[in-house]
Steps between C-alpha positions, in 0.01 A plus 500: 500500500337227711409303187856523368637369831249216508564398140875506559467299819270243341718461192815455706329253733357286222836500324674377814235238572508354153877511461783423742777743579671693223831337581360159408395625156856480376504119548372244249156370575414132478293446187396151397593191704459168320591135551574202282483131592263537796217248486411457868469866605382775268671835449269685739584266788874531443487879468348518849828354629702785353576857599585576135136507398356675194427866569137606520309825510493512880832328572832556325761224522863579419766263374799406716722206393559385858127492570444291188753245629309487829177453305648201316606349833147548632352325197736204536434476873129500425542207258728312739262551793218353292682183399675605177847447640675511162347828381743749348521821298753421225456833322389854571459782251486868588415741218538871576301756303643841591263675261201384704696499825420135574648150527338176381590180686478147360584188705538146363399232751575130533247376755629141519319198643275516804630317808231320700478362853559124524463471876488680837605350832559624854707343778560566870156642577316381811288793617314527167422231244624496140174613344476807727851618418508413130170685449693824552719424197200504267667256257418145404633238262477619140480873585751743347802531730478848654775603739282775643260233626790322670616823668149606604423151627813489716419843645145389579625180667752692711225745598275210603773354718580843652134560572497182713821575688756325279713812464820311420349270237680488164392369159747423221398411144684250283414566135612251234433584135544260208590722204427218252149409620427852628370363829567628853495319834478709819572366849456712813692416816353638823688546826228582753684513835267579795223759545609800705313632803526847652724487805486872578415839350764772519427865420788733416505871419226627733567838659161668540247233410371266768559126434130416528433726199724270295374176650133572423578522129661153487317200357721247679610418854759294686467122477321500164636340184624777275272593212691716255189687382434605860846658516443694177153620598625607844784692337255683276265579790783653703614711206145621429470643851725785380712473813803350329716596206603137451381164631677165460375174651713192458564168674847430641639173629522473878777238512638194323365285785137582420470543122120501528499811717505844343508845650290759319696823476298817440737774388339846508608850410262751656371805317522844656191509727427873476478731202467871439381575147455832325386540142410777257311457173298675234183410313264671262207471745655559842797708377787502749462244776708388796491235769687439826469162670636336814458122513615210712451150361611307807360667809692371804606195298141372468455554121222748575504810280418857596539822311384848428509722193424856395443580134389798300445633150308778329174306539560270801631517856500196724629355823496125550586250772507121469558187705531139383480182707618213274381224737158577644423291811764249397352442154629595156229765462653845464345805664553849356379814675516826303408847623491806280421866464468620140405817319439473126407755235300327228331648192163615632559472877752504784521200727618458860489157662632337812463155640650158452475146377570165663579212266546128558679320217624150422684335211360180352695279259775767499346708218152570642450772762170546684422804714209609720499866603301739714500862379416786736524846341354841562533756225394845393442614143524875445514741207260266321434624146236243403135593531378162624671506840508765777792737515618350826458125539629276781473130417593239761595166351486175700556196282628144468721415202581155366775451242670208329796539265745285308838633390752321275688809376878475501533864612245722672619827347617403151371149421619311194272199539217373715146598597322683779133447580291644782141511613397745773153532653397764754181541703450834679236614744203270582571348844839677510330840527668792322333760282505303175393147411634350179657193344801519272681235298818537293670245274855558374710292264846567356712288270860535384644289220861514372468511122879484464808613691430870443120510484225441757129498419288624790129543562287601799125490561302655785124474547329669794140517620342681796137530610303649787303297751280801568290638217545867431839519670794628296839331508755751639720654231816352649357145490402508132693369202694729266705445184744698292857593580850354502401153627163437333390645164796710396327705230295682765584736782496388863148365586355651180388177327149449632197702611570873512297790626402775255812695600738205456524394867526118525204338674634146521277199472390167644628277219844497344686308233860591421698269275860580416442285196861456398828663587813399310807569715832481321854560619671741261848557637625408847275685750284659228178345378187583308135394501203503267159465666124486446260576788122470497226545759268742673299569815120487511265656756333164549570148371170503311629795295783293349523508121774376270466823307612693807837324524771758437823402323843657528838410355849633520865445568743566779857497620636312803828557686586223744700687766629358832227704673221362283351530154453850360200509265393744228181412308318667214137387462260594221122507537386283207131587537502869581162644590399861542774720640712215635877539453653297219784367713676504834861473620577337835824490695521264796698233685451126460319301235137587423398161644 
């Protein structure tokens, strides 16, 4: 029965991934798209400008007359923007083949003569010389006349003026084209006016937040010449604090008497400072789980955060408390203090720990985040089923952790593009005391690439290494690496890819490689999606035991439902290199993407 269900699920999933919705099947697909009369740009370049593209195995394109008209407009605009001002499409031919359920499109083009630049001039500029401003246009005498260069150049010139306080500067182009000689002359007229200085800073919309919390995020002050980039960066910094639902920073004129003076108006809409959250979920590993959380993100209007949470599932119970100081000792270093009490039932042992962690973090160049942490944890391992460790073990971990990460993902929970990279290094014991002395290093990298509008290609790699400072000392079971399960190698059960005891209890290891080699995520219909994935990796007792022959592969498919509460995930993974009595496959149900 299980095989029948899996075959049915896989067949339906592959059908949906390879073909769009059934409703679209009744429409005519776009077959061949060809052109005649194009000498400057080949067919492939012109097809990229169209939505009515030839259908392919992975992407079906359907014919709509109104979209074809828009495609023709796009092609002509492309020619006109690149200097072919007389380009036209005198004839189009659409041939429908109902037998093959397709439409062939043929367009006849008249590209016309290329218009070139005869001269560029600029008038009325005093703050910047001609060469500085005209360099933004990226055109010179004899170049093809491209309107996009004119538009981009004007925008860049206005931005330059705004960056130096000339907020009211205007630039008007005068374009004269000789249709007989196919030459264009462009004159720019600049009206600079005077650079604006900040007369005062006004904050509106504050109810709970203290004004100094806003002021410390600003990159400008009264009396300075206005730099437009400083306004934009300050606006982003205020929004990223999480204290405000909306942030708008704009200059306003103070009076007609002093046109050089500008007030900076900061218009804020505060977020609700306190939250009570309750959630319930289900997963194949932890079964039913729940969480209750009380959080304040703006303690007494200072932007400090404090919260507490209680969570539980069939394998985990935990209580947590946290505090965040966003400005430590007046600097932009953030301090996070986390305390916790956790009980966890793992394959092979039960685990109770209590303690905390203090972390200092700072952003560099916006995308890089560096943290230094001190970890202080006492724990107790009981019901230990492995033979190499005592039945009751009480490790005390005292460690320093250094981490650096870079994140360019467009969404933390369901990214469509971007990368995430992280390196974490931990040193435990030695001069910090504790019962165990070891060094651990972990490297993580994730990449997300939008293949087309419906499809995202994703991959994730994690490599971990841990080693003792003291010979003969075993790494505690809870500090070791494990693989297998819904987020690692999905053809194996939870923690079952790696060293196992004779009775199947996972032993973990000191070296780990898990590579979610490729995951193709495709939207099927509205909130429904599907994936196809390949995972490889393993865990080794020691790094010296690594062998390419030990790398375990798994592949499978899954279904995603993008609900308002998060992504619901169902994955089927097959063990492609089954050994001994290992199961052939596994099914996992969980929340969120695998990585």
